[in-house]
Residue frames as qw, qx, qy, qz and C-alpha x, y, z in Angstrom:
[[0.020, 0.473, -0.845, -0.249, 32.76, 238.38, 3.81],
 [0.820, 0.087, -0.369, -0.428, 31.53, 235.30, 2.00],
 [0.906, -0.338, 0.238, -0.092, 31.77, 231.82, 3.50],
 [0.877, 0.349, -0.055, 0.327, 34.53, 231.02, 1.01],
 [0.218, 0.752, -0.313, 0.538, 36.63, 233.99, 2.10],
 [0.585, -0.628, 0.351, -0.375, 36.19, 233.08, 5.77],
 [0.990, -0.061, 0.121, 0.050, 37.15, 229.46, 5.09],
 [0.692, 0.538, -0.178, 0.446, 40.30, 230.63, 3.32],
 [0.084, -0.759, 0.359, -0.537, 41.25, 232.91, 6.24],
 [0.823, -0.438, 0.283, -0.225, 40.79, 230.01, 8.64],
 [0.958, 0.189, 0.022, 0.214, 42.93, 227.71, 6.46],
 [0.534, 0.598, -0.208, 0.560, 45.71, 230.29, 6.24],
 [0.585, -0.298, -0.493, 0.571, 45.77, 230.94, 9.98],
 [0.051, 0.302, -0.029, 0.952, 44.43, 234.49, 9.93],
 [0.614, -0.360, 0.030, -0.702, 41.17, 233.53, 11.65],
 [0.170, 0.088, -0.950, 0.247, 40.69, 230.95, 14.40],
 [0.539, -0.432, -0.523, -0.499, 37.30, 229.44, 15.18],
 [0.118, -0.214, 0.668, -0.703, 36.14, 230.06, 18.75],
 [0.483, 0.326, 0.711, -0.394, 32.49, 229.15, 18.18],
 [0.411, 0.460, 0.681, 0.394, 30.41, 228.72, 15.07],
 [0.171, 0.849, 0.323, 0.382, 30.44, 232.11, 13.38],
 [0.336, -0.933, 0.131, -0.006, 32.80, 233.64, 15.99],
 [0.837, 0.316, -0.141, 0.425, 36.51, 233.97, 15.23],
 [0.472, -0.758, 0.112, 0.437, 39.69, 235.25, 16.83],
 [0.541, 0.833, -0.103, 0.060, 41.90, 237.33, 14.54],
 [0.341, 0.746, -0.525, 0.227, 45.50, 236.22, 14.19],
 [0.207, 0.255, -0.854, 0.403, 45.76, 234.12, 17.37],
 [0.587, -0.461, -0.624, -0.230, 43.70, 232.29, 19.99],
 [0.410, -0.177, -0.543, 0.711, 45.14, 234.04, 23.06],
 [0.150, -0.639, -0.365, -0.660, 41.96, 236.03, 23.64],
 [0.032, 0.186, -0.578, 0.794, 42.04, 236.00, 27.44],
 [0.066, 0.371, 0.840, -0.390, 39.13, 235.71, 29.85],
 [0.299, 0.547, 0.193, -0.758, 37.27, 238.77, 28.59],
 [0.313, 0.344, -0.627, -0.625, 37.68, 237.58, 25.01],
 [0.098, -0.116, -0.988, -0.028, 36.27, 234.16, 25.90],
 [0.150, 0.497, 0.666, -0.536, 33.25, 235.78, 27.53],
 [0.311, 0.535, -0.130, -0.775, 32.69, 238.18, 24.65],
 [0.240, 0.195, -0.833, -0.460, 32.93, 235.32, 22.15],
 [0.008, 0.278, 0.942, -0.186, 30.38, 233.33, 24.17],
 [0.251, 0.566, 0.379, -0.688, 27.94, 236.25, 24.11],
 [0.320, 0.438, -0.466, -0.699, 28.32, 236.60, 20.35],
 [0.176, 0.049, -0.956, -0.231, 27.76, 232.87, 19.88],
 [0.078, 0.380, 0.841, -0.378, 24.67, 232.82, 22.13],
 [0.084, 0.547, 0.587, 0.590, 23.05, 235.68, 20.24],
 [0.148, -0.486, 0.014, -0.861, 21.00, 238.77, 21.16],
 [0.677, -0.543, -0.077, -0.491, 19.69, 238.94, 24.69],
 [0.853, -0.083, -0.437, 0.271, 22.37, 236.65, 26.12],
 [0.250, -0.847, 0.316, -0.346, 23.95, 237.54, 29.48],
 [0.414, 0.314, -0.791, 0.322, 26.80, 235.91, 31.35],
 [0.718, -0.470, -0.005, -0.513, 25.43, 233.88, 34.25],
 [0.955, -0.242, -0.167, 0.028, 25.96, 231.18, 36.86],
 [0.782, -0.400, 0.045, 0.476, 29.64, 230.50, 37.68],
 [0.491, 0.376, 0.182, 0.765, 30.90, 232.94, 35.05],
 [0.177, -0.810, -0.159, -0.535, 28.84, 235.77, 36.54],
 [0.737, -0.661, -0.088, 0.113, 30.02, 234.76, 40.02],
 [0.729, -0.058, 0.074, 0.678, 33.62, 235.16, 38.87],
 [0.224, 0.569, 0.190, 0.768, 32.93, 238.59, 37.37],
 [0.437, -0.798, -0.152, -0.386, 31.27, 239.64, 40.63],
 [0.168, 0.573, -0.655, 0.464, 34.45, 238.59, 42.50],
 [0.808, -0.360, 0.202, -0.420, 32.62, 235.84, 44.38],
 [0.964, -0.051, 0.187, 0.180, 35.06, 233.21, 43.10],
 [0.350, -0.721, 0.363, 0.475, 38.79, 233.57, 42.47],
 [0.243, -0.259, 0.750, 0.559, 39.13, 231.87, 39.09],
 [0.552, 0.302, -0.289, -0.721, 37.38, 231.71, 35.76],
 [0.807, 0.025, 0.553, -0.205, 35.44, 228.44, 35.28],
 [0.415, -0.126, 0.760, 0.484, 36.45, 226.11, 32.48],
 [0.180, 0.511, 0.721, 0.432, 33.21, 226.71, 30.59],
 [0.113, -0.017, 0.042, -0.993, 31.60, 230.09, 29.95],
 [0.049, 0.492, 0.860, -0.122, 27.97, 230.07, 31.07],
 [0.145, -0.028, -0.153, -0.977, 25.31, 232.33, 29.60],
 [0.287, 0.456, 0.765, -0.352, 21.55, 232.66, 29.93],
 [0.066, -0.008, -0.519, -0.852, 19.37, 233.31, 26.87],
 [0.619, 0.075, 0.114, -0.773, 15.63, 233.70, 26.19],
 [0.677, 0.023, 0.717, -0.166, 13.80, 230.38, 26.08],
 [0.786, 0.555, 0.241, -0.128, 13.96, 228.48, 22.81],
 [0.509, 0.783, -0.340, 0.112, 17.58, 229.29, 21.90],
 [0.647, -0.602, 0.467, -0.021, 19.46, 226.81, 24.08],
 [0.863, 0.458, -0.191, 0.099, 22.48, 225.53, 22.18],
 [0.559, -0.710, 0.398, 0.155, 25.40, 224.50, 24.34],
 [0.793, 0.549, -0.223, 0.139, 28.65, 223.69, 22.59],
 [0.802, -0.050, -0.270, 0.530, 32.29, 223.09, 23.42],
 [0.367, 0.034, -0.237, 0.899, 33.47, 225.63, 25.97],
 [0.275, -0.167, -0.023, -0.947, 30.00, 227.19, 26.25],
 [0.063, -0.370, -0.905, 0.201, 27.07, 226.22, 28.47],
 [0.218, -0.241, -0.243, -0.914, 23.78, 227.88, 27.54],
 [0.048, 0.371, 0.816, -0.442, 20.87, 228.15, 29.99],
 [0.107, -0.412, -0.500, -0.754, 17.44, 229.31, 28.86],
 [0.006, 0.322, 0.628, -0.708, 14.79, 231.27, 30.76],
 [0.127, 0.680, 0.684, 0.232, 11.22, 232.37, 30.11],
 [0.112, -0.978, -0.177, 0.025, 11.77, 235.78, 31.72],
 [0.506, 0.626, -0.271, 0.528, 14.79, 237.98, 31.02],
 [0.664, -0.456, -0.397, 0.439, 16.86, 238.00, 34.22],
 [0.142, -0.987, 0.032, 0.074, 17.78, 241.24, 35.97],
 [0.825, 0.214, 0.006, 0.523, 21.22, 242.14, 34.70],
 [0.210, -0.917, 0.129, 0.314, 24.06, 244.62, 35.04],
 [0.719, 0.634, -0.192, 0.211, 27.29, 245.31, 33.17],
 [0.654, -0.641, 0.262, 0.304, 30.88, 244.74, 34.17],
 [0.292, -0.460, 0.554, 0.630, 33.58, 246.20, 31.95],
 [0.407, 0.351, -0.403, -0.741, 31.03, 246.33, 29.15],
 [0.273, -0.006, -0.946, -0.175, 29.93, 242.70, 29.58],
 [0.634, -0.326, -0.055, -0.699, 26.28, 241.99, 30.48],
 [0.318, 0.055, -0.916, 0.238, 25.77, 239.56, 33.36],
 [0.502, -0.600, -0.590, -0.198, 23.06, 238.47, 35.74],
 [0.259, -0.754, 0.211, -0.566, 22.54, 240.66, 38.81],
 [0.043, 0.402, -0.824, 0.397, 24.11, 239.39, 42.08],
 [0.602, -0.051, 0.566, -0.562, 20.89, 238.06, 43.62],
 [0.863, 0.360, -0.088, -0.344, 19.95, 236.22, 40.40],
 [0.463, 0.537, -0.699, 0.094, 23.48, 234.80, 40.17],
 [0.197, -0.281, 0.817, -0.464, 23.23, 233.37, 43.68],
 [0.757, 0.150, 0.334, -0.541, 19.76, 232.01, 42.96],
 [0.766, 0.471, -0.376, -0.222, 21.08, 230.26, 39.84],
 [0.422, 0.421, -0.756, 0.269, 23.83, 228.66, 41.97],
 [0.602, -0.476, 0.283, -0.576, 21.65, 227.69, 44.92],
 [0.990, -0.089, -0.005, -0.111, 22.37, 223.97, 44.48],
 [0.558, 0.560, -0.496, 0.359, 26.16, 224.40, 44.52],
 [0.743, -0.337, -0.462, 0.348, 27.99, 223.05, 47.57],
 [0.423, -0.042, -0.193, 0.884, 29.67, 226.42, 48.04],
 [0.077, -0.714, -0.441, -0.537, 26.44, 228.47, 48.04],
 [0.506, -0.797, -0.278, 0.178, 26.74, 229.46, 51.72],
 [0.550, -0.356, 0.124, 0.745, 30.25, 230.79, 51.17],
 [0.239, 0.373, 0.451, 0.775, 29.13, 232.60, 48.01],
 [0.256, -0.822, -0.430, -0.271, 26.28, 234.25, 49.93],
 [0.576, -0.677, -0.117, 0.443, 28.66, 235.27, 52.71],
 [0.483, -0.069, 0.288, 0.824, 31.05, 236.75, 50.16],
 [0.062, 0.597, 0.489, 0.633, 28.22, 238.66, 48.48],
 [0.408, -0.852, -0.327, 0.029, 27.23, 240.13, 51.86],
 [0.595, -0.465, 0.060, 0.652, 30.82, 241.18, 52.54],
 [0.327, 0.078, 0.410, 0.848, 31.05, 242.89, 49.15],
 [0.240, 0.463, 0.342, -0.782, 27.64, 244.52, 49.71],
 [0.133, 0.025, -0.726, -0.674, 26.27, 243.01, 46.52],
 [0.487, -0.450, -0.652, -0.367, 23.14, 241.77, 48.30],
 [0.317, -0.452, 0.418, -0.721, 21.41, 242.28, 51.65],
 [0.114, -0.013, 0.948, -0.298, 20.24, 239.76, 54.21],
 [0.550, 0.369, 0.421, -0.619, 16.55, 240.56, 53.52],
 [0.581, 0.504, -0.418, -0.484, 17.13, 239.83, 49.82],
 [0.238, 0.271, -0.933, 0.001, 18.76, 236.49, 50.61],
 [0.294, 0.128, 0.799, -0.508, 15.96, 235.65, 53.02],
 [0.594, 0.416, 0.074, -0.684, 13.35, 236.50, 50.39],
 [0.678, 0.420, -0.512, -0.319, 14.77, 233.91, 47.97],
 [0.953, -0.272, 0.016, -0.130, 15.44, 231.32, 50.67],
 [0.745, 0.415, -0.348, 0.389, 19.23, 231.61, 50.72],
 [0.146, -0.696, 0.435, -0.552, 19.80, 233.03, 54.21],
 [0.855, -0.162, -0.492, 0.041, 20.96, 229.82, 55.90],
 [0.638, -0.766, 0.036, 0.071, 22.42, 229.61, 59.43],
 [0.807, -0.104, 0.177, 0.554, 25.83, 228.97, 57.88],
 [0.352, 0.748, 0.133, 0.546, 25.83, 232.39, 56.21],
 [0.452, 0.037, -0.386, 0.803, 28.17, 234.74, 58.04],
 [0.173, -0.758, -0.526, 0.345, 26.71, 237.14, 60.60],
 [0.221, 0.896, 0.127, 0.364, 26.40, 240.85, 60.00],
 [0.383, 0.429, -0.382, 0.723, 29.01, 243.23, 61.28],
 [0.388, -0.529, 0.210, -0.725, 26.73, 244.50, 64.07],
 [0.925, -0.277, -0.145, -0.217, 25.85, 240.98, 65.26],
 [0.825, 0.126, -0.337, 0.436, 29.49, 239.98, 65.51],
 [0.149, 0.506, -0.321, 0.787, 30.46, 243.21, 67.23],
 [0.617, -0.515, 0.096, -0.587, 27.75, 242.78, 69.87],
 [0.966, -0.159, -0.204, 0.012, 28.78, 239.17, 70.51],
 [0.666, 0.268, -0.348, 0.604, 32.45, 240.08, 70.86],
 [0.089, -0.548, 0.259, -0.790, 31.73, 243.04, 73.16],
 [0.807, -0.453, -0.050, -0.375, 29.67, 240.76, 75.42],
 [0.902, -0.004, -0.287, 0.323, 32.68, 238.45, 75.76],
 [0.368, 0.423, -0.295, 0.774, 34.90, 241.42, 76.64],
 [0.396, -0.573, 0.106, -0.709, 32.44, 242.83, 79.18],
 [0.905, -0.356, -0.133, -0.190, 31.90, 239.51, 80.98],
 [0.840, 0.055, -0.262, 0.473, 35.65, 239.00, 81.25],
 [0.382, -0.862, -0.107, 0.316, 36.14, 242.48, 82.76],
 [0.601, -0.004, 0.301, 0.741, 38.47, 243.53, 79.96],
 [0.059, 0.542, 0.003, -0.838, 38.64, 247.06, 78.52],
 [0.633, 0.624, 0.442, -0.120, 36.35, 247.66, 75.57],
 [0.499, -0.073, 0.445, 0.740, 38.09, 248.17, 72.20],
 [0.314, 0.526, -0.118, -0.782, 37.44, 250.58, 69.37],
 [0.698, 0.340, 0.630, 0.014, 35.45, 249.06, 66.51],
 [0.610, 0.671, 0.306, 0.289, 36.37, 249.41, 62.84],
 [0.300, -0.861, 0.147, 0.383, 39.41, 251.44, 63.81],
 [0.647, 0.720, -0.195, 0.157, 42.08, 252.65, 61.40],
 [0.681, -0.613, 0.333, 0.223, 45.46, 251.22, 62.43],
 [0.373, -0.404, 0.607, 0.574, 48.51, 251.91, 60.28],
 [0.314, 0.291, -0.430, -0.795, 46.23, 252.80, 57.31],
 [0.296, -0.121, -0.916, -0.244, 44.26, 249.52, 57.68],
 [0.616, -0.331, 0.052, -0.713, 40.69, 249.22, 58.93],
 [0.246, 0.096, -0.942, 0.207, 40.59, 246.51, 61.60],
 [0.477, -0.511, -0.664, -0.266, 37.65, 244.93, 63.40],
 [0.568, -0.807, -0.160, -0.016, 38.70, 245.81, 66.96],
 [0.574, 0.429, -0.314, 0.623, 41.68, 247.68, 68.35],
 [0.532, -0.795, -0.142, 0.254, 43.21, 248.88, 71.60],
 [0.522, 0.756, -0.123, 0.376, 45.54, 251.48, 70.04],
 [0.248, -0.837, 0.384, -0.301, 47.07, 252.52, 73.36],
 [0.765, -0.370, 0.526, -0.031, 48.05, 248.87, 73.98],
 [0.198, 0.535, -0.702, -0.427, 49.01, 248.07, 70.42],
 [0.352, 0.073, 0.930, -0.070, 46.56, 245.16, 70.18],
 [0.493, 0.214, -0.353, -0.766, 44.34, 244.31, 67.20],
 [0.483, 0.108, 0.851, -0.177, 41.64, 241.63, 67.02],
 [0.397, 0.187, -0.536, -0.721, 40.24, 240.40, 63.71],
 [0.570, 0.106, 0.709, -0.402, 37.03, 238.36, 63.88],
 [0.102, 0.138, -0.788, -0.591, 36.58, 236.17, 60.83],
 [0.345, 0.441, 0.769, -0.306, 32.85, 236.11, 60.25],
 [0.433, 0.828, 0.278, -0.222, 31.23, 238.78, 58.16],
 [0.129, 0.861, -0.399, -0.286, 34.73, 239.65, 56.90],
 [0.628, -0.240, 0.712, 0.200, 35.75, 236.15, 55.84],
 [0.564, 0.580, -0.366, -0.460, 36.74, 235.61, 52.22],
 [0.901, -0.110, 0.404, -0.116, 36.73, 232.03, 51.18],
 [0.866, 0.462, 0.000, 0.192, 39.52, 231.91, 48.65],
 [0.811, -0.121, -0.073, 0.567, 43.28, 231.94, 48.59],
 [0.333, 0.520, 0.031, 0.786, 44.00, 235.50, 47.41],
 [0.384, -0.759, -0.044, -0.524, 41.98, 237.05, 50.23],
 [0.873, -0.449, -0.110, 0.151, 43.49, 234.64, 52.77],
 [0.712, 0.082, -0.039, 0.696, 46.99, 235.68, 51.74],
 [0.065, 0.666, 0.068, 0.740, 46.01, 239.37, 51.74],
 [0.627, -0.730, -0.098, -0.254, 44.78, 239.07, 55.34],
 [0.869, -0.321, -0.036, 0.374, 48.02, 237.40, 56.42],
 [0.517, 0.379, 0.022, 0.767, 50.11, 240.04, 54.64],
 [0.216, -0.762, -0.057, -0.607, 48.23, 242.73, 56.54],
 [0.806, -0.587, -0.080, 0.014, 48.78, 240.87, 59.82],
 [0.805, -0.014, -0.026, 0.593, 52.50, 240.70, 59.09],
 [0.246, 0.587, 0.033, 0.771, 52.65, 244.43, 58.34],
 [0.484, -0.765, -0.048, -0.422, 50.87, 245.29, 61.60],
 [0.887, -0.396, -0.058, 0.232, 53.17, 242.95, 63.53],
 [0.653, 0.258, -0.020, 0.711, 56.19, 244.65, 61.96],
 [0.038, -0.662, -0.001, -0.748, 54.84, 247.95, 63.29],
 [0.058, 0.223, -0.707, 0.668, 54.69, 246.50, 66.79],
 [0.664, -0.152, 0.074, -0.728, 51.03, 245.47, 67.00],
 [0.238, -0.047, 0.961, -0.132, 49.87, 242.16, 68.43],
 [0.562, 0.094, -0.363, -0.737, 47.27, 240.71, 66.06],
 [0.304, 0.016, 0.911, -0.277, 44.86, 238.07, 67.38],
 [0.453, 0.020, -0.530, -0.717, 42.25, 236.32, 65.24],
 [0.373, 0.116, 0.827, -0.403, 39.04, 234.62, 66.33],
 [0.122, -0.238, -0.774, -0.573, 36.25, 233.07, 64.27],
 [0.499, -0.310, -0.053, -0.807, 32.62, 233.92, 64.76],
 [0.817, -0.225, -0.510, -0.144, 32.02, 230.35, 65.94],
 [0.545, -0.014, -0.563, 0.621, 34.67, 230.77, 68.65],
 [0.106, -0.207, 0.218, -0.948, 33.16, 234.08, 69.80],
 [0.662, -0.244, -0.224, -0.672, 29.69, 232.53, 69.88],
 [0.905, -0.182, -0.356, -0.143, 30.44, 229.05, 71.26],
 [0.791, -0.132, -0.334, 0.496, 33.70, 229.42, 73.19],
 [0.039, -0.919, -0.004, -0.392, 33.58, 232.83, 74.91],
 [0.689, -0.696, 0.180, 0.094, 35.60, 231.68, 77.93],
 [0.811, -0.004, 0.281, 0.513, 38.42, 230.41, 75.71],
 [0.369, 0.736, 0.175, 0.540, 38.38, 233.64, 73.67],
 [0.307, -0.917, 0.074, -0.243, 38.64, 235.74, 76.83],
 [0.814, -0.483, 0.233, 0.225, 41.36, 233.49, 78.26],
 [0.741, 0.236, 0.256, 0.574, 43.46, 233.86, 75.11],
 [0.222, 0.787, 0.145, 0.557, 42.96, 237.60, 74.80],
 [0.494, -0.865, -0.079, -0.037, 43.36, 238.66, 78.44],
 [0.725, -0.440, 0.171, 0.501, 47.10, 237.94, 78.80],
 [0.515, 0.411, 0.304, 0.688, 47.80, 239.68, 75.50],
 [0.084, -0.869, -0.193, -0.448, 46.12, 242.84, 76.76],
 [0.628, -0.776, -0.022, 0.059, 47.69, 242.68, 80.22],
 [0.760, -0.281, 0.198, 0.551, 51.29, 242.23, 79.10],
 [0.437, 0.547, 0.265, 0.663, 51.20, 245.11, 76.62],
 [0.261, -0.455, -0.261, 0.810, 52.31, 248.45, 78.01],
 [0.313, 0.859, 0.314, -0.257, 50.41, 251.53, 76.84],
 [0.640, 0.355, 0.255, 0.633, 51.94, 252.78, 73.62],
 [0.221, -0.473, -0.102, 0.847, 53.38, 256.30, 73.85],
 [0.409, 0.822, 0.328, -0.223, 51.48, 258.97, 71.97],
 [0.634, 0.332, 0.254, 0.651, 53.10, 260.10, 68.77],
 [0.217, -0.416, -0.127, 0.874, 54.36, 263.68, 69.01],
 [0.369, 0.807, 0.394, -0.241, 52.05, 266.27, 67.54],
 [0.598, 0.477, 0.257, 0.590, 53.08, 267.86, 64.27],
 [0.311, -0.367, -0.122, 0.868, 54.86, 271.17, 64.67]]
C-alpha cells in the first residue's frame, strides 16, 4: 500500500498506529503478545525481546512491564514511546516462546543484574530450572541471598530433626496429589521449607496457601519454615515442630483396593 492509502486507513479508523510503520487493524486491543510482536517489527531484523520483558515471558515476574524492551544489533538503537531499545555488539543467545524471540535466561538475568530484585529473580530462575548455580556463579550472580539448592535445604532440615530426636520424614513426598518438601504420612504432618521453592510474587504465594488449605481440609497439619529459620534458629524450629508430631496419632492405612 502507498503512504496515501495508509494515511487514509488511519484517518478512517481502520488502522491504528502502534509504532512508526506498525499498525493494529481495526482496534488497539492487541494484548501483551501483540505489543511484543509490534515492538519486534518496529525494532527491525535481529531484534529479540529482552530485559524485563524477557523476564516476564520466562515467568520470572508476574506482570508485563509498562514498556516493551528489545535488544538489537549495535547501531540501530531507536527507543520510542512504549518501546525501549538496547543495542549490543554481539547477538545475544536467544530462544523462542510462543513464537516470540527473546534472550536466553542467563542473558536475561545478566541484563538485569543491577535491578534491586536480581537475587529474587535468580532464585526464581533456579526454581524453574532455567539456569544452574554454576552458570550464575560464572557470571557473578550467585550471591549469598540466592536461595539454597534442594539438597542443601534438605540436609539442613534433617540435621535439625536428628538433633531434636524426632522421626525423620520422607522428602519430596506425594501427599493428596501434591509434592511436598517433607512429610510424615502416618502422622498426617507436612512441612514446607520456603527456600529453593520460594516464589516471590503474589500468584505463587496464593497458590501455596490454597494448597495448604486443601491439605488441611484433608486432615493434614501443614507447618512452614523459611530457610533462614532452619539455618539460624534450629532450636525454635524443633520446638515448634515437636508438639505437632507428638500430638498426631498415626493415620490409619487406607484399605487396599479389592
